[in-house]
C-alpha positions in Angstrom: 18.8 -25.0 22.3 16.8 -23.7 18.9 15.9 -25.1 15.5 18.0 -21.5 14.7 21.1 -23.0 16.1 22.3 -25.4 13.5 25.6 -26.7 11.5 24.2 -27.7 7.8 27.0 -29.6 5.8 26.5 -29.8 2.3 28.7 -30.8 -0.8 29.1 -30.1 -4.3 29.5 -33.7 -5.7 30.2 -32.4 -9.2 32.6 -30.3 -8.3 34.5 -32.1 -5.1 34.0 -29.2 -3.0 32.5 -29.4 0.5 30.9 -26.7 2.6 29.1 -25.5 5.8 26.5 -23.1 7.1 26.9 -22.2 10.9 23.7 -20.5 12.5 24.3 -20.2 16.5 21.5 -18.2 17.9 19.9 -18.7 21.3 23.0 -20.6 22.3 25.1 -17.4 21.3 23.0 -15.3 23.3 23.6 -17.3 26.5 27.5 -17.9 25.9 27.2 -13.9 26.3 24.8 -14.0 29.1 26.1 -11.6 31.9 29.6 -10.7 30.6 29.4 -7.2 29.4 30.9 -7.4 26.1 31.3 -4.5 23.9 30.5 -4.8 20.2 34.3 -5.6 19.1 34.9 -8.2 21.4 31.2 -9.6 20.8 32.2 -9.9 17.0 35.6 -11.4 17.4 34.5 -14.2 20.1 31.6 -14.6 18.1 33.7 -15.5 14.5 35.8 -17.5 16.9 32.8 -19.5 18.1 31.5 -20.1 14.2 35.0 -21.6 13.6 35.0 -23.8 16.5 31.8 -25.1 15.6 32.8 -25.9 11.7 35.9 -27.8 13.1 34.5 -29.3 16.4 31.1 -30.6 13.3 34.3 -33.0 12.2 35.1 -34.6 15.4 35.1 -38.5 14.6 35.7 -39.8 18.2 34.7 -38.4 21.7 37.1 -35.4 22.8 37.2 -31.8 23.5 38.4 -29.4 20.8 39.8 -26.2 22.2 40.3 -22.5 20.4 42.6 -20.2 21.7 43.9 -16.9 20.3 45.9 -15.6 21.8 47.3 -12.1 21.4 49.4 -9.1 22.6 47.0 -6.3 21.6 44.0 -4.9 23.7 42.3 -8.2 22.8 44.2 -10.6 25.1 42.5 -13.8 24.7 39.6 -15.5 22.6 38.8 -19.2 23.9 36.2 -21.1 22.7 35.9 -25.0 23.2 33.5 -27.5 22.3 33.1 -31.6 22.4 31.7 -33.7 20.2 28.4 -33.3 21.3 28.5 -29.7 20.2 28.0 -28.6 23.9 30.2 -25.3 23.5 31.4 -22.3 25.9 34.0 -19.8 25.9 35.1 -16.5 26.6 37.1 -13.1 25.8 38.9 -11.0 27.4 38.8 -7.5 26.4 37.9 -4.2 27.1 34.2 -3.3 27.1 34.9 0.2 25.8 37.5 -1.1 23.1 37.1 0.8 20.0 37.0 -1.0 16.2 40.2 -1.0 14.3 41.9 -3.7 11.8 42.4 -7.3 13.6 46.1 -6.9 13.7 45.6 -4.0 15.7 43.2 -5.7 18.1 45.2 -8.7 18.1 48.7 -7.8 18.2 51.4 -10.5 17.5 50.3 -13.6 19.0 49.5 -17.4 18.1 46.2 -19.4 17.2 46.2 -22.7 19.6 44.4 -25.7 18.7 44.0 -28.2 21.3 42.4 -31.5 21.2 41.9 -33.8 24.0 40.7 -37.4 23.2 39.0 -39.9 26.1 41.9 -42.3 24.7 44.9 -39.7 24.9 46.9 -39.1 28.2 48.1 -35.9 27.1 46.2 -33.7 24.6 47.3 -33.0 20.8 48.0 -29.2 20.4 49.0 -27.0 17.2 50.4 -23.7 17.8 50.2 -21.2 14.5 51.0 -17.4 14.4 48.3 -15.4 14.1 48.7 -14.2 10.4 45.4 -12.4 8.2 43.4 -9.4 8.6 40.4 -10.7 9.6 39.4 -13.8 11.5 38.3 -15.6 8.7 41.9 -14.9 7.3 43.6 -16.1 10.3 41.6 -19.5 10.1 42.0 -19.9 6.3 45.9 -19.7 6.6 45.4 -22.3 9.9 43.7 -24.8 7.8 45.4 -24.5 4.7 48.5 -25.6 6.9 46.9 -28.5 8.5 44.7 -29.9 6.0 46.7 -29.1 2.8 43.5 -27.9 1.1 42.2 -24.1 0.4 39.5 -23.2 2.6 37.5 -20.3 2.3 35.0 -18.5 5.3 32.6 -15.5 5.5 31.8 -14.9 8.7 29.2 -12.3 10.8 28.6 -11.7 14.3 26.8 -9.4 16.6 25.2 -9.6 19.7 22.1 -11.8 18.5 23.3 -14.1 16.2 27.1 -16.0 15.2 27.0 -17.1 11.4 28.8 -18.0 9.0 29.6 -19.9 5.5 32.9 -22.0 5.0 33.7 -23.3 1.5 36.9 -26.3 1.3 38.4 -27.5 -1.9 39.2 -31.1 -1.9 41.4 -32.9 -3.9 39.8 -33.9 -7.2 38.5 -30.4 -7.8 40.6 -29.1 -10.6 40.3 -32.3 -12.4 36.4 -32.1 -12.8 36.4 -28.3 -13.0 39.4 -26.2 -13.0 37.1 -22.9 -12.5 35.3 -24.6 -9.7 36.6 -23.4 -7.1 37.2 -19.6 -8.3 33.8 -19.6 -9.4 31.9 -20.4 -5.9 34.4 -18.7 -3.8 33.4 -15.7 -6.0 29.7 -16.3 -5.7 30.2 -17.0 -2.1 31.5 -13.7 -1.3 28.3 -11.9 -2.2 26.7 -13.0 1.1 25.1 -10.6 3.1 25.1 -11.0 7.0 21.4 -10.3 6.4 21.1 -13.5 4.5 23.4 -15.6 6.8 21.4 -14.7 9.9 17.7 -15.1 8.2 17.4 -17.9 5.0 16.9 -21.4 5.6 19.7 -23.5 4.2 18.6 -24.4 1.1 17.2 -20.8 0.4 20.8 -19.5 0.9 22.3 -22.3 -1.2 19.7 -21.6 -3.9 20.2 -17.9 -4.3 24.1 -18.1 -4.1 24.9 -21.2 -6.2 21.6 -21.0 -8.2 23.6 -22.5 -11.6 25.0 -25.3 -9.3 22.3 -26.1 -7.5 20.2 -26.4 -11.0 22.9 -28.1 -13.3 24.2 -30.6 -10.5 22.2 -30.1 -7.3 23.8 -29.8 -3.6 23.9 -32.4 -1.4 22.8 -31.3 2.0 23.6 -33.5 4.9 21.5 -34.3 8.1 22.0 -30.9 10.3 24.0 -30.9 13.4 22.6 -29.1 16.7 24.9 -27.2 18.8 23.8 -25.4 22.3 26.0 -23.7 25.0 26.4 -25.5 27.8 28.2 -24.5 30.9 26.7 -25.8 34.2 28.0 -25.5 37.8 30.6 -27.7 38.6 30.6 -27.8 42.9 32.4 -30.7 43.1 34.8 -29.2 41.0 35.5 -26.3 42.9 35.6 -28.4 46.2 38.2 -29.9 45.1 39.8 -26.9 44.1 39.6 -25.5 47.4 40.8 -28.4 49.0 44.1 -28.4 46.8 44.7 -25.2 47.9 45.3 -26.8 51.5 44.2 -25.5 54.9 47.1 -23.3 55.8 46.3 -21.2 52.5 42.4 -21.2 52.8 42.4 -19.9 56.0 45.1 -17.1 55.3 42.2 -16.3 52.3 39.4 -16.0 54.9 41.4 -14.0 57.5 42.2 -11.4 54.7 39.1 -11.6 52.8 36.1 -12.9 55.0 35.2 -16.0 52.5 36.9 -17.7 49.5 35.5 -16.4 46.6 36.7 -18.3 43.0 35.4 -16.8 39.6 35.1 -19.5 37.0 36.1 -17.0 33.8 34.8 -19.9 31.1 31.4 -20.2 32.4 30.9 -16.6 34.1 29.8 -18.5 37.9 31.1 -17.1 40.8 31.7 -19.9 43.6 31.9 -18.7 47.4 33.1 -20.5 50.7 32.1 -19.3 54.1 34.5 -20.3 57.2 31.5 -23.0 58.0 31.4 -24.0 54.6 35.5 -24.3 54.8 35.2 -26.4 57.9 32.7 -28.9 56.5 34.9 -29.5 53.5 37.9 -29.9 55.6 35.6 -32.3 57.3 35.4 -30.8 60.6 32.4 -30.8 62.4 30.4 -27.3 63.3 30.6 -25.8 66.5 28.1 -26.7 68.9 24.9 -24.7 69.5 24.0 -24.2 73.4 
């Protein structure tokens, strides 16, 4: 975790408009390690990661949020999940040499699937909406408008070094407080550059983008949240998985492949079980050595 990995929420109280800045640096680089993603998959997964953090930062109870973009285009899947502690993991399924193209061409027809599993609920809450929009930002703006009944705007940027973004949301009293406030702030926010998102401290960036609002009414900053990549090995989970296959199926795999090899796509971990490992796993004593 790094001081450059943060979610900085803020509020224009005089306008009833809220927002957040996300910068995911070291955690984002760890999330890509060993993946071999091309530039296109990196950008798309990074943008989905930023939005997942924005939504995950609003969780009010222990829960796990999973965001999936499922398409029928060359990018088949983008999936990111995080918990209330903003421990994050994710993956993309896309060719490494994929050429850049408009987002609808990259994703094809598909759906955005949001799953929320709380500690209290036996079954998760899930919402599914069609992919609508010419960018990842537009896809999620459409979703937020449907789910929260309030306009939202996103400016996202991701490359191999950093995933970052700026979020604004119009709240119920915004038009009453200033009928032009929402349009004015969106126009100003649209001038932000990727370099500013990646390098400027939150106070400096907000002061630069919204100078008049900052000078006149001030911008309220909340305590930053600190996300991090978290995808440790889970040997016990994999042992349970192998046991669930049954001895006959496992023996068949051993005869065919010489070992049981399981790759965890989400965390990019490999688990290998030899014939001796399987004997011990199923509670058999290893052969005696004379």
